[in-house]
PDB file of N, H, CA, C and O in Angstrom:
ATOM      1  N   MET A   1      22.951  -8.072  27.883  1.00  0.00           N
ATOM      2  CA  MET A   1      22.864  -7.249  26.693  1.00  0.00           C
ATOM      3  C   MET A   1      22.119  -7.967  25.571  1.00  0.00           C
ATOM      4  O   MET A   1      21.408  -7.338  24.788  1.00  0.00           O
ATOM      5  N   GLN A   2      22.285  -9.287  25.498  1.00  0.00           N
ATOM      6  H   GLN A   2      22.863  -9.798  26.134  1.00  0.00           H
ATOM      7  CA  GLN A   2      21.599 -10.082  24.481  1.00  0.00           C
ATOM      8  C   GLN A   2      20.085  -9.988  24.665  1.00  0.00           C
ATOM      9  O   GLN A   2      19.341  -9.952  23.685  1.00  0.00           O
ATOM     10  N   LEU A   3      19.636  -9.949  25.902  1.00  0.00           N
ATOM     11  H   LEU A   3      20.240  -9.978  26.698  1.00  0.00           H
ATOM     12  CA  LEU A   3      18.211  -9.859  26.194  1.00  0.00           C
ATOM     13  C   LEU A   3      17.628  -8.577  25.613  1.00  0.00           C
ATOM     14  O   LEU A   3      16.554  -8.603  25.013  1.00  0.00           O
ATOM     15  N   ASN A   4      18.331  -7.446  25.786  1.00  0.00           N
ATOM     16  H   ASN A   4      19.204  -7.425  26.274  1.00  0.00           H
ATOM     17  CA  ASN A   4      17.867  -6.181  25.219  1.00  0.00           C
ATOM     18  C   ASN A   4      17.780  -6.257  23.703  1.00  0.00           C
ATOM     19  O   ASN A   4      16.829  -5.754  23.103  1.00  0.00           O
ATOM     20  N   LYS A   5      18.761  -6.879  23.092  1.00  0.00           N
ATOM     21  H   LYS A   5      19.533  -7.288  23.579  1.00  0.00           H
ATOM     22  CA  LYS A   5      18.776  -7.022  21.629  1.00  0.00           C
ATOM     23  C   LYS A   5      17.577  -7.849  21.170  1.00  0.00           C
ATOM     24  O   LYS A   5      16.912  -7.492  20.198  1.00  0.00           O
ATOM     25  N   ASP A   6      17.300  -8.954  21.867  1.00  0.00           N
ATOM     26  H   ASP A   6      17.841  -9.244  22.657  1.00  0.00           H
ATOM     27  CA  ASP A   6      16.170  -9.803  21.515  1.00  0.00           C
ATOM     28  C   ASP A   6      14.848  -9.060  21.676  1.00  0.00           C
ATOM     29  O   ASP A   6      13.943  -9.209  20.855  1.00  0.00           O
ATOM     30  N   ILE A   7      14.739  -8.264  22.732  1.00  0.00           N
ATOM     31  H   ILE A   7      15.474  -8.144  23.399  1.00  0.00           H
ATOM     32  CA  ILE A   7      13.513  -7.487  22.963  1.00  0.00           C
ATOM     33  C   ILE A   7      13.314  -6.478  21.839  1.00  0.00           C
ATOM     34  O   ILE A   7      12.204  -6.328  21.328  1.00  0.00           O
ATOM     35  N   ILE A   8      14.371  -5.795  21.457  1.00  0.00           N
ATOM     36  H   ILE A   8      15.273  -5.917  21.872  1.00  0.00           H
ATOM     37  CA  ILE A   8      14.293  -4.802  20.382  1.00  0.00           C
ATOM     38  C   ILE A   8      13.929  -5.468  19.065  1.00  0.00           C
ATOM     39  O   ILE A   8      13.074  -4.969  18.333  1.00  0.00           O
ATOM     40  N   LEU A   9      14.572  -6.595  18.754  1.00  0.00           N
ATOM     41  H   LEU A   9      15.267  -7.000  19.349  1.00  0.00           H
ATOM     42  CA  LEU A   9      14.277  -7.308  17.504  1.00  0.00           C
ATOM     43  C   LEU A   9      12.828  -7.783  17.469  1.00  0.00           C
ATOM     44  O   LEU A   9      12.179  -7.733  16.425  1.00  0.00           O
ATOM     45  N   LYS A  10      12.330  -8.238  18.600  1.00  0.00           N
ATOM     46  H   LYS A  10      12.857  -8.278  19.449  1.00  0.00           H
ATOM     47  CA  LYS A  10      10.950  -8.705  18.660  1.00  0.00           C
ATOM     48  C   LYS A  10       9.972  -7.535  18.543  1.00  0.00           C
ATOM     49  O   LYS A  10       8.980  -7.615  17.819  1.00  0.00           O
ATOM     50  N   LYS A  11      10.261  -6.460  19.257  1.00  0.00           N
ATOM     51  H   LYS A  11      11.068  -6.396  19.845  1.00  0.00           H
ATOM     52  CA  LYS A  11       9.367  -5.303  19.276  1.00  0.00           C
ATOM     53  C   LYS A  11       9.270  -4.626  17.908  1.00  0.00           C
ATOM     54  O   LYS A  11       8.193  -4.189  17.501  1.00  0.00           O
ATOM     55  N   TYR A  12      10.407  -4.541  17.199  1.00  0.00           N
ATOM     56  H   TYR A  12      11.281  -4.895  17.530  1.00  0.00           H
ATOM     57  CA  TYR A  12      10.440  -3.829  15.922  1.00  0.00           C
ATOM     58  C   TYR A  12      10.641  -4.780  14.742  1.00  0.00           C
ATOM     59  O   TYR A  12      11.239  -4.409  13.732  1.00  0.00           O
ATOM     60  N   LYS A  13      10.136  -6.008  14.877  1.00  0.00           N
ATOM     61  H   LYS A  13       9.649  -6.309  15.697  1.00  0.00           H
ATOM     62  CA  LYS A  13      10.315  -7.022  13.837  1.00  0.00           C
ATOM     63  C   LYS A  13       9.819  -6.527  12.480  1.00  0.00           C
ATOM     64  O   LYS A  13      10.507  -6.705  11.474  1.00  0.00           O
ATOM     65  N   GLU A  14       8.653  -5.919  12.434  1.00  0.00           N
ATOM     66  H   GLU A  14       8.095  -5.774  13.250  1.00  0.00           H
ATOM     67  CA  GLU A  14       8.080  -5.453  11.171  1.00  0.00           C
ATOM     68  C   GLU A  14       8.974  -4.393  10.516  1.00  0.00           C
ATOM     69  O   GLU A  14       9.171  -4.414   9.301  1.00  0.00           O
ATOM     70  N   VAL A  15       9.503  -3.486  11.301  1.00  0.00           N
ATOM     71  H   VAL A  15       9.343  -3.469  12.288  1.00  0.00           H
ATOM     72  CA  VAL A  15      10.377  -2.440  10.773  1.00  0.00           C
ATOM     73  C   VAL A  15      11.646  -3.052  10.176  1.00  0.00           C
ATOM     74  O   VAL A  15      12.094  -2.651   9.103  1.00  0.00           O
ATOM     75  N   PHE A  16      12.216  -4.028  10.885  1.00  0.00           N
ATOM     76  H   PHE A  16      11.852  -4.354  11.757  1.00  0.00           H
ATOM     77  CA  PHE A  16      13.420  -4.681  10.373  1.00  0.00           C
ATOM     78  C   PHE A  16      13.126  -5.440   9.081  1.00  0.00           C
ATOM     79  O   PHE A  16      13.964  -5.464   8.179  1.00  0.00           O
ATOM     80  N   GLU A  17      11.952  -6.056   8.978  1.00  0.00           N
ATOM     81  H   GLU A  17      11.272  -6.036   9.711  1.00  0.00           H
ATOM     82  CA  GLU A  17      11.574  -6.752   7.747  1.00  0.00           C
ATOM     83  C   GLU A  17      11.412  -5.770   6.587  1.00  0.00           C
ATOM     84  O   GLU A  17      11.823  -6.062   5.464  1.00  0.00           O
ATOM     85  N   ILE A  18      10.818  -4.613   6.853  1.00  0.00           N
ATOM     86  H   ILE A  18      10.484  -4.375   7.765  1.00  0.00           H
ATOM     87  CA  ILE A  18      10.659  -3.585   5.824  1.00  0.00           C
ATOM     88  C   ILE A  18      12.023  -3.105   5.350  1.00  0.00           C
ATOM     89  O   ILE A  18      12.247  -2.954   4.149  1.00  0.00           O
ATOM     90  N   LEU A  19      12.927  -2.867   6.279  1.00  0.00           N
ATOM     91  H   LEU A  19      12.745  -2.990   7.254  1.00  0.00           H
ATOM     92  CA  LEU A  19      14.270  -2.415   5.910  1.00  0.00           C
ATOM     93  C   LEU A  19      15.048  -3.493   5.149  1.00  0.00           C
ATOM     94  O   LEU A  19      15.797  -3.185   4.222  1.00  0.00           O
ATOM     95  N   GLU A  20      14.870  -4.735   5.540  1.00  0.00           N
ATOM     96  H   GLU A  20      14.262  -4.985   6.294  1.00  0.00           H
ATOM     97  CA  GLU A  20      15.528  -5.834   4.832  1.00  0.00           C
ATOM     98  C   GLU A  20      15.021  -5.923   3.394  1.00  0.00           C
ATOM     99  O   GLU A  20      15.801  -6.099   2.458  1.00  0.00           O
ATOM    100  N   ASN A  21      13.705  -5.798   3.234  1.00  0.00           N
ATOM    101  H   ASN A  21      13.072  -5.655   3.995  1.00  0.00           H
ATOM    102  CA  ASN A  21      13.126  -5.821   1.891  1.00  0.00           C
ATOM    103  C   ASN A  21      13.606  -4.616   1.079  1.00  0.00           C
ATOM    104  O   ASN A  21      13.852  -4.735  -0.122  1.00  0.00           O
ATOM    105  N   TYR A  22      13.738  -3.469   1.721  1.00  0.00           N
ATOM    106  H   TYR A  22      13.537  -3.371   2.696  1.00  0.00           H
ATOM    107  CA  TYR A  22      14.238  -2.272   1.030  1.00  0.00           C
ATOM    108  C   TYR A  22      15.658  -2.497   0.511  1.00  0.00           C
ATOM    109  O   TYR A  22      15.988  -2.081  -0.600  1.00  0.00           O
ATOM    110  N   ASP A  23      16.485  -3.146   1.304  1.00  0.00           N
ATOM    111  H   ASP A  23      16.217  -3.483   2.207  1.00  0.00           H
ATOM    112  CA  ASP A  23      17.844  -3.447   0.863  1.00  0.00           C
ATOM    113  C   ASP A  23      17.842  -4.289  -0.410  1.00  0.00           C
ATOM    114  O   ASP A  23      18.723  -4.137  -1.257  1.00  0.00           O
ATOM    115  N   LYS A  24      16.863  -5.170  -0.546  1.00  0.00           N
ATOM    116  H   LYS A  24      16.148  -5.294   0.142  1.00  0.00           H
ATOM    117  CA  LYS A  24      16.780  -6.049  -1.714  1.00  0.00           C
ATOM    118  C   LYS A  24      16.148  -5.357  -2.919  1.00  0.00           C
ATOM    119  O   LYS A  24      16.607  -5.532  -4.048  1.00  0.00           O
ATOM    120  N   THR A  25      15.094  -4.570  -2.683  1.00  0.00           N
ATOM    121  H   THR A  25      14.721  -4.428  -1.767  1.00  0.00           H
ATOM    122  CA  THR A  25      14.277  -4.040  -3.786  1.00  0.00           C
ATOM    123  C   THR A  25      14.397  -2.537  -4.010  1.00  0.00           C
ATOM    124  O   THR A  25      14.021  -2.036  -5.070  1.00  0.00           O
ATOM    125  N   ARG A  26      14.917  -1.816  -3.024  1.00  0.00           N
ATOM    126  H   ARG A  26      15.223  -2.223  -2.163  1.00  0.00           H
ATOM    127  CA  ARG A  26      14.959  -0.345  -3.052  1.00  0.00           C
ATOM    128  C   ARG A  26      13.559   0.263  -3.126  1.00  0.00           C
ATOM    129  O   ARG A  26      13.374   1.356  -3.662  1.00  0.00           O
ATOM    130  N   GLU A  27      12.576  -0.458  -2.580  1.00  0.00           N
ATOM    131  H   GLU A  27      12.726  -1.345  -2.145  1.00  0.00           H
ATOM    132  CA  GLU A  27      11.212   0.043  -2.520  1.00  0.00           C
ATOM    133  C   GLU A  27      10.687  -0.108  -1.096  1.00  0.00           C
ATOM    134  O   GLU A  27      10.973  -1.091  -0.414  1.00  0.00           O
ATOM    135  N   LEU A  28       9.923   0.875  -0.667  1.00  0.00           N
ATOM    136  H   LEU A  28       9.690   1.674  -1.222  1.00  0.00           H
ATOM    137  CA  LEU A  28       9.260   0.822   0.627  1.00  0.00           C
ATOM    138  C   LEU A  28       7.778   0.522   0.384  1.00  0.00           C
ATOM    139  O   LEU A  28       7.227   0.952  -0.630  1.00  0.00           O
ATOM    140  N   PRO A  29       7.126  -0.202   1.289  1.00  0.00           N
ATOM    141  CA  PRO A  29       5.734  -0.595   1.046  1.00  0.00           C
ATOM    142  C   PRO A  29       4.762   0.582   0.961  1.00  0.00           C
ATOM    143  O   PRO A  29       3.671   0.444   0.408  1.00  0.00           O
ATOM    144  N   PHE A  30       5.145   1.720   1.495  1.00  0.00           N
ATOM    145  H   PHE A  30       6.031   1.832   1.944  1.00  0.00           H
ATOM    146  CA  PHE A  30       4.241   2.877   1.465  1.00  0.00           C
ATOM    147  C   PHE A  30       4.603   3.862   0.357  1.00  0.00           C
ATOM    148  O   PHE A  30       4.005   4.934   0.267  1.00  0.00           O
ATOM    149  N   GLN A  31       5.576   3.513  -0.490  1.00  0.00           N
ATOM    150  H   GLN A  31       6.062   2.642  -0.417  1.00  0.00           H
ATOM    151  CA  GLN A  31       5.901   4.370  -1.621  1.00  0.00           C
ATOM    152  C   GLN A  31       4.769   4.315  -2.634  1.00  0.00           C
ATOM    153  O   GLN A  31       4.002   3.353  -2.672  1.00  0.00           O
ATOM    154  N   ARG A  32       4.676   5.335  -3.437  1.00  0.00           N
ATOM    155  H   ARG A  32       5.299   6.116  -3.406  1.00  0.00           H
ATOM    156  CA  ARG A  32       3.671   5.375  -4.493  1.00  0.00           C
ATOM    157  C   ARG A  32       4.392   5.477  -5.825  1.00  0.00           C
ATOM    158  O   ARG A  32       5.427   6.136  -5.929  1.00  0.00           O
ATOM    159  N   LYS A  33       3.843   4.826  -6.842  1.00  0.00           N
ATOM    160  H   LYS A  33       3.003   4.292  -6.757  1.00  0.00           H
ATOM    161  CA  LYS A  33       4.401   4.856  -8.188  1.00  0.00           C
ATOM    162  C   LYS A  33       3.288   5.156  -9.171  1.00  0.00           C
ATOM    163  O   LYS A  33       2.133   4.779  -8.972  1.00  0.00           O
ATOM    164  N   ARG A  34       3.660   5.833 -10.220  1.00  0.00           N
ATOM    165  H   ARG A  34       4.598   6.139 -10.382  1.00  0.00           H
ATOM    166  CA  ARG A  34       2.704   6.106 -11.290  1.00  0.00           C
ATOM    167  C   ARG A  34       2.842   5.004 -12.337  1.00  0.00           C
ATOM    168  O   ARG A  34       3.949   4.647 -12.737  1.00  0.00           O
ATOM    169  N   ILE A  35       1.688   4.468 -12.778  1.00  0.00           N
ATOM    170  H   ILE A  35       0.788   4.758 -12.452  1.00  0.00           H
ATOM    171  CA  ILE A  35       1.694   3.454 -13.836  1.00  0.00           C
ATOM    172  C   ILE A  35       0.641   3.809 -14.880  1.00  0.00           C
ATOM    173  O   ILE A  35      -0.277   4.583 -14.609  1.00  0.00           O
ATOM    174  N   ASP A  36       0.777   3.248 -16.053  1.00  0.00           N
ATOM    175  H   ASP A  36       1.522   2.620 -16.274  1.00  0.00           H
ATOM    176  CA  ASP A  36      -0.233   3.402 -17.103  1.00  0.00           C
ATOM    177  C   ASP A  36      -1.009   2.101 -17.203  1.00  0.00           C
ATOM    178  O   ASP A  36      -0.418   1.025 -17.298  1.00  0.00           O
ATOM    179  N   ILE A  37      -2.332   2.199 -17.181  1.00  0.00           N
ATOM    180  H   ILE A  37      -2.812   3.073 -17.103  1.00  0.00           H
ATOM    181  CA  ILE A  37      -3.179   1.021 -17.330  1.00  0.00           C
ATOM    182  C   ILE A  37      -4.275   1.334 -18.348  1.00  0.00           C
ATOM    183  O   ILE A  37      -4.599   2.496 -18.593  1.00  0.00           O
ATOM    184  N   THR A  38      -4.827   0.296 -18.923  1.00  0.00           N
ATOM    185  H   THR A  38      -4.563  -0.648 -18.723  1.00  0.00           H
ATOM    186  CA  THR A  38      -5.917   0.442 -19.876  1.00  0.00           C
ATOM    187  C   THR A  38      -7.178  -0.116 -19.236  1.00  0.00           C
ATOM    188  O   THR A  38      -7.218  -1.268 -18.804  1.00  0.00           O
ATOM    189  N   LEU A  39      -8.206   0.720 -19.183  1.00  0.00           N
ATOM    190  H   LEU A  39      -8.174   1.656 -19.534  1.00  0.00           H
ATOM    191  CA  LEU A  39      -9.489   0.326 -18.603  1.00  0.00           C
ATOM    192  C   LEU A  39     -10.595   0.591 -19.606  1.00  0.00           C
ATOM    193  O   LEU A  39     -10.451   1.434 -20.492  1.00  0.00           O
ATOM    194  N   SER A  40     -11.693  -0.126 -19.467  1.00  0.00           N
ATOM    195  H   SER A  40     -11.810  -0.810 -18.748  1.00  0.00           H
ATOM    196  CA  SER A  40     -12.849   0.120 -20.332  1.00  0.00           C
ATOM    197  C   SER A  40     -13.462   1.479 -19.970  1.00  0.00           C
ATOM    198  O   SER A  40     -13.294   1.979 -18.858  1.00  0.00           O
ATOM    199  N   VAL A  41     -14.158   2.043 -20.915  1.00  0.00           N
ATOM    200  H   VAL A  41     -14.295   1.636 -21.818  1.00  0.00           H
ATOM    201  CA  VAL A  41     -14.825   3.329 -20.686  1.00  0.00           C
ATOM    202  C   VAL A  41     -15.836   3.191 -19.551  1.00  0.00           C
ATOM    203  O   VAL A  41     -16.002   4.102 -18.739  1.00  0.00           O
ATOM    204  N   GLU A  42     -16.503   2.049 -19.504  1.00  0.00           N
ATOM    205  H   GLU A  42     -16.368   1.309 -20.163  1.00  0.00           H
ATOM    206  CA  GLU A  42     -17.489   1.800 -18.453  1.00  0.00           C
ATOM    207  C   GLU A  42     -16.828   1.835 -17.067  1.00  0.00           C
ATOM    208  O   GLU A  42     -17.361   2.443 -16.138  1.00  0.00           O
ATOM    209  N   THR A  43     -15.683   1.190 -16.936  1.00  0.00           N
ATOM    210  H   THR A  43     -15.250   0.696 -17.691  1.00  0.00           H
ATOM    211  CA  THR A  43     -14.963   1.177 -15.657  1.00  0.00           C
ATOM    212  C   THR A  43     -14.503   2.573 -15.281  1.00  0.00           C
ATOM    213  O   THR A  43     -14.616   2.979 -14.124  1.00  0.00           O
ATOM    214  N   ILE A  44     -13.991   3.300 -16.242  1.00  0.00           N
ATOM    215  H   ILE A  44     -13.899   2.971 -17.182  1.00  0.00           H
ATOM    216  CA  ILE A  44     -13.537   4.670 -15.989  1.00  0.00           C
ATOM    217  C   ILE A  44     -14.698   5.534 -15.512  1.00  0.00           C
ATOM    218  O   ILE A  44     -14.551   6.315 -14.572  1.00  0.00           O
ATOM    219  N   ASN A  45     -15.839   5.394 -16.153  1.00  0.00           N
ATOM    220  H   ASN A  45     -15.959   4.759 -16.916  1.00  0.00           H
ATOM    221  CA  ASN A  45     -17.015   6.180 -15.753  1.00  0.00           C
ATOM    222  C   ASN A  45     -17.473   5.815 -14.341  1.00  0.00           C
ATOM    223  O   ASN A  45     -17.878   6.691 -13.576  1.00  0.00           O
ATOM    224  N   LYS A  46     -17.412   4.518 -13.990  1.00  0.00           N
ATOM    225  H   LYS A  46     -17.083   3.807 -14.612  1.00  0.00           H
ATOM    226  CA  LYS A  46     -17.769   4.104 -12.631  1.00  0.00           C
ATOM    227  C   LYS A  46     -16.805   4.708 -11.613  1.00  0.00           C
ATOM    228  O   LYS A  46     -17.218   5.167 -10.548  1.00  0.00           O
ATOM    229  N   LEU A  47     -15.520   4.702 -11.952  1.00  0.00           N
ATOM    230  H   LEU A  47     -15.184   4.329 -12.818  1.00  0.00           H
ATOM    231  CA  LEU A  47     -14.525   5.285 -11.046  1.00  0.00           C
ATOM    232  C   LEU A  47     -14.745   6.789 -10.884  1.00  0.00           C
ATOM    233  O   LEU A  47     -14.604   7.324  -9.784  1.00  0.00           O
ATOM    234  N   LYS A  48     -15.088   7.464 -11.966  1.00  0.00           N
ATOM    235  H   LYS A  48     -15.203   7.030 -12.860  1.00  0.00           H
ATOM    236  CA  LYS A  48     -15.354   8.910 -11.889  1.00  0.00           C
ATOM    237  C   LYS A  48     -16.557   9.201 -11.002  1.00  0.00           C
ATOM    238  O   LYS A  48     -16.551  10.161 -10.231  1.00  0.00           O
ATOM    239  N   LYS A  49     -17.601   8.360 -11.115  1.00  0.00           N
ATOM    240  H   LYS A  49     -17.606   7.580 -11.741  1.00  0.00           H
ATOM    241  CA  LYS A  49     -18.787   8.546 -10.263  1.00  0.00           C
ATOM    242  C   LYS A  49     -18.439   8.328  -8.798  1.00  0.00           C
ATOM    243  O   LYS A  49     -18.882   9.081  -7.931  1.00  0.00           O
ATOM    244  N   LEU A  50     -17.641   7.290  -8.523  1.00  0.00           N
ATOM    245  H   LEU A  50     -17.282   6.678  -9.228  1.00  0.00           H
ATOM    246  CA  LEU A  50     -17.207   7.049  -7.144  1.00  0.00           C
ATOM    247  C   LEU A  50     -16.378   8.214  -6.627  1.00  0.00           C
ATOM    248  O   LEU A  50     -16.493   8.600  -5.464  1.00  0.00           O
ATOM    249  N   LYS A  51     -15.548   8.770  -7.491  1.00  0.00           N
ATOM    250  H   LYS A  51     -15.454   8.457  -8.436  1.00  0.00           H
ATOM    251  CA  LYS A  51     -14.718   9.925  -7.116  1.00  0.00           C
ATOM    252  C   LYS A  51     -15.607  11.107  -6.722  1.00  0.00           C
ATOM    253  O   LYS A  51     -15.383  11.747  -5.695  1.00  0.00           O
ATOM    254  N   GLU A  52     -16.609  11.385  -7.541  1.00  0.00           N
ATOM    255  H   GLU A  52     -16.791  10.865  -8.376  1.00  0.00           H
ATOM    256  CA  GLU A  52     -17.518  12.499  -7.241  1.00  0.00           C
ATOM    257  C   GLU A  52     -18.304  12.243  -5.955  1.00  0.00           C
ATOM    258  O   GLU A  52     -18.517  13.153  -5.153  1.00  0.00           O
ATOM    259  N   LYS A  53     -18.730  10.994  -5.774  1.00  0.00           N
ATOM    260  H   LYS A  53     -18.557  10.255  -6.425  1.00  0.00           H
ATOM    261  CA  LYS A  53     -19.545  10.632  -4.608  1.00  0.00           C
ATOM    262  C   LYS A  53     -18.738  10.704  -3.315  1.00  0.00           C
ATOM    263  O   LYS A  53     -19.223  11.209  -2.303  1.00  0.00           O
ATOM    264  N   THR A  54     -17.507  10.197  -3.352  1.00  0.00           N
ATOM    265  H   THR A  54     -17.113   9.786  -4.174  1.00  0.00           H
ATOM    266  CA  THR A  54     -16.704  10.105  -2.134  1.00  0.00           C
ATOM    267  C   THR A  54     -15.754  11.278  -1.942  1.00  0.00           C
ATOM    268  O   THR A  54     -15.339  11.566  -0.820  1.00  0.00           O
ATOM    269  N   GLY A  55     -15.409  11.952  -3.028  1.00  0.00           N
ATOM    270  H   GLY A  55     -15.746  11.718  -3.940  1.00  0.00           H
ATOM    271  CA  GLY A  55     -14.432  13.036  -2.939  1.00  0.00           C
ATOM    272  C   GLY A  55     -12.994  12.539  -2.872  1.00  0.00           C
ATOM    273  O   GLY A  55     -12.069  13.318  -2.645  1.00  0.00           O
ATOM    274  N   LYS A  56     -12.816  11.238  -3.069  1.00  0.00           N
ATOM    275  H   LYS A  56     -13.568  10.605  -3.253  1.00  0.00           H
ATOM    276  CA  LYS A  56     -11.474  10.649  -3.019  1.00  0.00           C
ATOM    277  C   LYS A  56     -10.899  10.569  -4.426  1.00  0.00           C
ATOM    278  O   LYS A  56     -11.646  10.411  -5.391  1.00  0.00           O
ATOM    279  N   PRO A  57      -9.576  10.678  -4.555  1.00  0.00           N
ATOM    280  CA  PRO A  57      -8.953  10.478  -5.861  1.00  0.00           C
ATOM    281  C   PRO A  57      -9.143   9.027  -6.325  1.00  0.00           C
ATOM    282  O   PRO A  57      -9.259   8.115  -5.506  1.00  0.00           O
ATOM    283  N   ILE A  58      -9.174   8.832  -7.631  1.00  0.00           N
ATOM    284  H   ILE A  58      -9.080   9.573  -8.296  1.00  0.00           H
ATOM    285  CA  ILE A  58      -9.370   7.499  -8.192  1.00  0.00           C
ATOM    286  C   ILE A  58      -8.293   6.540  -7.700  1.00  0.00           C
ATOM    287  O   ILE A  58      -8.589   5.383  -7.401  1.00  0.00           O
ATOM    288  N   SER A  59      -7.059   6.999  -7.613  1.00  0.00           N
ATOM    289  H   SER A  59      -6.818   7.939  -7.856  1.00  0.00           H
ATOM    290  CA  SER A  59      -5.982   6.122  -7.159  1.00  0.00           C
ATOM    291  C   SER A  59      -6.241   5.622  -5.738  1.00  0.00           C
ATOM    292  O   SER A  59      -5.945   4.469  -5.425  1.00  0.00           O
ATOM    293  N   ARG A  60      -6.784   6.470  -4.885  1.00  0.00           N
ATOM    294  H   ARG A  60      -7.024   7.407  -5.138  1.00  0.00           H
ATOM    295  CA  ARG A  60      -7.083   6.075  -3.505  1.00  0.00           C
ATOM    296  C   ARG A  60      -8.227   5.056  -3.477  1.00  0.00           C
ATOM    297  O   ARG A  60      -8.203   4.118  -2.681  1.00  0.00           O
ATOM    298  N   ILE A  61      -9.222   5.239  -4.339  1.00  0.00           N
ATOM    299  H   ILE A  61      -9.242   6.001  -4.986  1.00  0.00           H
ATOM    300  CA  ILE A  61     -10.335   4.289  -4.418  1.00  0.00           C
ATOM    301  C   ILE A  61      -9.813   2.908  -4.797  1.00  0.00           C
ATOM    302  O   ILE A  61     -10.203   1.905  -4.200  1.00  0.00           O
ATOM    303  N   ILE A  62      -8.932   2.861  -5.788  1.00  0.00           N
ATOM    304  H   ILE A  62      -8.615   3.676  -6.273  1.00  0.00           H
ATOM    305  CA  ILE A  62      -8.362   1.585  -6.224  1.00  0.00           C
ATOM    306  C   ILE A  62      -7.522   0.973  -5.124  1.00  0.00           C
ATOM    307  O   ILE A  62      -7.631  -0.226  -4.863  1.00  0.00           O
ATOM    308  N   GLU A  63      -6.685   1.767  -4.471  1.00  0.00           N
ATOM    309  H   GLU A  63      -6.597   2.741  -4.683  1.00  0.00           H
ATOM    310  CA  GLU A  63      -5.847   1.251  -3.388  1.00  0.00           C
ATOM    311  C   GLU A  63      -6.697   0.664  -2.260  1.00  0.00           C
ATOM    312  O   GLU A  63      -6.363  -0.387  -1.714  1.00  0.00           O
ATOM    313  N   GLU A  64      -7.775   1.330  -1.915  1.00  0.00           N
ATOM    314  H   GLU A  64      -8.047   2.185  -2.358  1.00  0.00           H
ATOM    315  CA  GLU A  64      -8.637   0.842  -0.844  1.00  0.00           C
ATOM    316  C   GLU A  64      -9.290  -0.487  -1.209  1.00  0.00           C
ATOM    317  O   GLU A  64      -9.509  -1.321  -0.330  1.00  0.00           O
ATOM    318  N   LYS A  65      -9.605  -0.701  -2.476  1.00  0.00           N
ATOM    319  H   LYS A  65      -9.427  -0.023  -3.190  1.00  0.00           H
ATOM    320  CA  LYS A  65     -10.194  -1.963  -2.909  1.00  0.00           C
ATOM    321  C   LYS A  65      -9.218  -3.119  -2.756  1.00  0.00           C
ATOM    322  O   LYS A  65      -9.641  -4.259  -2.568  1.00  0.00           O
ATOM    323  N   PHE A  66      -7.919  -2.847  -2.834  1.00  0.00           N
ATOM    324  H   PHE A  66      -7.575  -1.921  -2.987  1.00  0.00           H
ATOM    325  CA  PHE A  66      -6.900  -3.893  -2.740  1.00  0.00           C
ATOM    326  C   PHE A  66      -6.153  -3.873  -1.420  1.00  0.00           C
ATOM    327  O   PHE A  66      -5.175  -4.600  -1.245  1.00  0.00           O
ATOM    328  N   SER A  67      -6.602  -3.059  -0.505  1.00  0.00           N
ATOM    329  H   SER A  67      -7.397  -2.468  -0.647  1.00  0.00           H
ATOM    330  CA  SER A  67      -5.945  -2.923   0.797  1.00  0.00           C
ATOM    331  C   SER A  67      -6.024  -4.224   1.579  1.00  0.00           C
ATOM    332  O   SER A  67      -7.030  -4.931   1.520  1.00  0.00           O
ATOM    333  N   ASP A  68      -4.958  -4.539   2.312  1.00  0.00           N
ATOM    334  H   ASP A  68      -4.141  -3.965   2.359  1.00  0.00           H
ATOM    335  CA  ASP A  68      -4.919  -5.733   3.162  1.00  0.00           C
ATOM    336  C   ASP A  68      -5.889  -5.606   4.325  1.00  0.00           C
ATOM    337  O   ASP A  68      -6.312  -6.614   4.892  1.00  0.00           O
ATOM    338  N   ASN A  69      -6.245  -4.388   4.683  1.00  0.00           N
ATOM    339  H   ASN A  69      -5.902  -3.569   4.223  1.00  0.00           H
ATOM    340  CA  ASN A  69      -7.078  -4.159   5.856  1.00  0.00           C
ATOM    341  C   ASN A  69      -8.550  -4.429   5.595  1.00  0.00           C
ATOM    342  O   ASN A  69      -9.334  -4.571   6.533  1.00  0.00           O
ATOM    343  N   GLN A  70      -8.929  -4.499   4.323  1.00  0.00           N
ATOM    344  H   GLN A  70      -8.293  -4.383   3.561  1.00  0.00           H
ATOM    345  CA  GLN A  70     -10.344  -4.729   4.008  1.00  0.00           C
ATOM    346  C   GLN A  70     -10.567  -6.194   3.693  1.00  0.00           C
ATOM    347  O   GLN A  70      -9.663  -6.891   3.233  1.00  0.00           O
ATOM    348  N   HIS A  71     -11.763  -6.645   3.944  1.00  0.00           N
ATOM    349  H   HIS A  71     -12.498  -6.078   4.318  1.00  0.00           H
ATOM    350  CA  HIS A  71     -12.116  -8.036   3.664  1.00  0.00           C
ATOM    351  C   HIS A  71     -12.718  -8.117   2.270  1.00  0.00           C
ATOM    352  O   HIS A  71     -13.356  -7.173   1.804  1.00  0.00           O
ATOM    353  N   ALA A  72     -12.514  -9.239   1.615  1.00  0.00           N
ATOM    354  H   ALA A  72     -11.996 -10.006   1.994  1.00  0.00           H
ATOM    355  CA  ALA A  72     -12.995  -9.437   0.239  1.00  0.00           C
ATOM    356  C   ALA A  72     -14.502  -9.486   0.162  1.00  0.00           C
ATOM    357  O   ALA A  72     -15.060  -9.647  -0.923  1.00  0.00           O
TER     358      ALA A  72
END
């Protein structure tokens, strides 16, 4: 029975880590939150142009720039 437990823990390690972090923070990594930020007019205009060009919301453009999956 211990072997099955070890296999499950190994297979779903990431899920268990997410749940452990949730117990501590009450936040899930895929949750979204609204925040207020101050940006220059120039930056806002660049983001608006990217939005029009790509059809993506500004928040998604920003998230993609900081995504772990993309290289710097």
